[in-house]
N, C-alpha and C positions, 0 to 999 in steps of 0.2 A: 734860385739864382744860377745862371749859367756858369759852367766851370771856368771859362775864360775870365769872367768878371771877378770871380773869387780869387783867381790867381793874380789878377791885376791889383786887387785890394791888398793882398799880402805883399806884393812888390812895393806898393806905395808905403805900406807900413814899415817894411824893411828899410827903404830909402830914408824915411823920416827918422827911424831909429839911428841909422848911421850918421845923419846930420845932427842928431841930438835935439830935434824939434818936434817931439811928440806932443800932441795936444792932451788936455786933461781927459777927454773922453777916451782917447786911445790908451792913455795910461791906466785909467780905471778898468778898461776892458782887458788889459793885460794883468790886472791884479796889483798894479802899482798905485801909490798915492803920492800926490805932490807934497813936498816937505814945506811946511810953513811954520814959522815960529821956531820952537826949540827942537832939540833932538828927541827922538822916540826911544823908549827903552828897547835895547837890542833883543831882550828876551821875548818881548811882545812881537817884534818883527819876525824873529825866528819861528814863533808859534804860528803867526799868521801865514807865513810861507809854507810851513808843514801842513797846516789845515787846508790851505788852498790846493796843495799838491794832492793830498788824499781825496779831496772833493772831486778834483779832475779825474783821478784814477777810478774812483767809484762811479762817476758819470760815464766813463768810457767802458766800464765793465758790462758786458752784454748779459752775463749770467744774472738771473733773478734768484734771490735767496730770501728766506722769511723775515729777517731782521733788517732788510735794506732801508725801510722807512725810518727805523730807529737810528740807524747809522747816519742817514741824511739829516735827521732832526738834530742829532748831537753835534754833527759838523757845523750845521747852521748856528747852533748855540755857541760853539767855540768861536766861530767867526765873529759873532756879535760881541762876545766878550773881548776879543782883541781890538775891536773898533772903538770900544769905550775906555781905552786907557789900560790901567793895570787891573787884570782880572783877579777874582778871588780864588785863592789856591784850592780850598775845598771843592768849589764848583768845578774847577779845572780837572781835579782828580776824579770827581764823580762822572764827569763827561767822558774822561779817558776810560774809566772802568766800563761804562755802558758801550763805548765804541769797541773796546776789546771783546766784550761779550757778543756784540752784534756782528763784527767782521773778523773775529779772531781766527776762524777756520778758513778764511779765504786767503790762500797762499799768494794770490796775485796782489793783494793789498798789504802784505805783511811788512814790506820795506817802508812804505809810506806811513803805516801805523807806528812802526818803530821810530820814525822821525818825529811824529806827533808826541810820542811818549818822551823822547829825549828833550823836546822843546818844553813840555810840561815840567820835566825834572829840573830844568833851568831855574824854575821859580822856587825850588827848595821844598823841604818837607813842611807840611802844614802843622800847626800846633795841635797836639792831640787833645781831644775833649777832656776837660777836667784836670789836666796836668798842670796848667798854668796857675790854677788856684790852690794846688796842694802845697803845703809848707815844705821847705827843704828840711831834711833831717838834721837835727842838731847832734853832732858827733860827740860832744862833751857829756851828754846825758845817756850815751849808749851803754847798755848793760855790760858790754864786753870791754869797755874802757877801764883802765886801771883806776882804782879809787885812791884818793889821797888822805 
């Protein structure tokens, strides 16, 4: 594509943005989705934005590193989780752990990775395995309690 045609396309896009009349295809290409029906969970929106930003920065990074494919796969999985509504917290945390392992040493991506972590943290802590089924201790039968 000639440079002039690319510049003209961006000018048209900027003009449409100023007028507020972006089409659906343009919105999708910019990472936006049309709002239909009810409100979306702001945590999901924040996560989608952070994942999109990290994906763009990873794509722009010219350096090749051994775990790049793993990072791209986990970012694709996170993006898919955000498109399906409310994601599962343990899966979010697992993907975040894999991402941190894959790109944790890349200082160019540390800010965007921090944003993804903050967005995952918005969903709260997952229930720990086995803890929800344990009975709560009964303090009245405690050996240290005074006997009557």
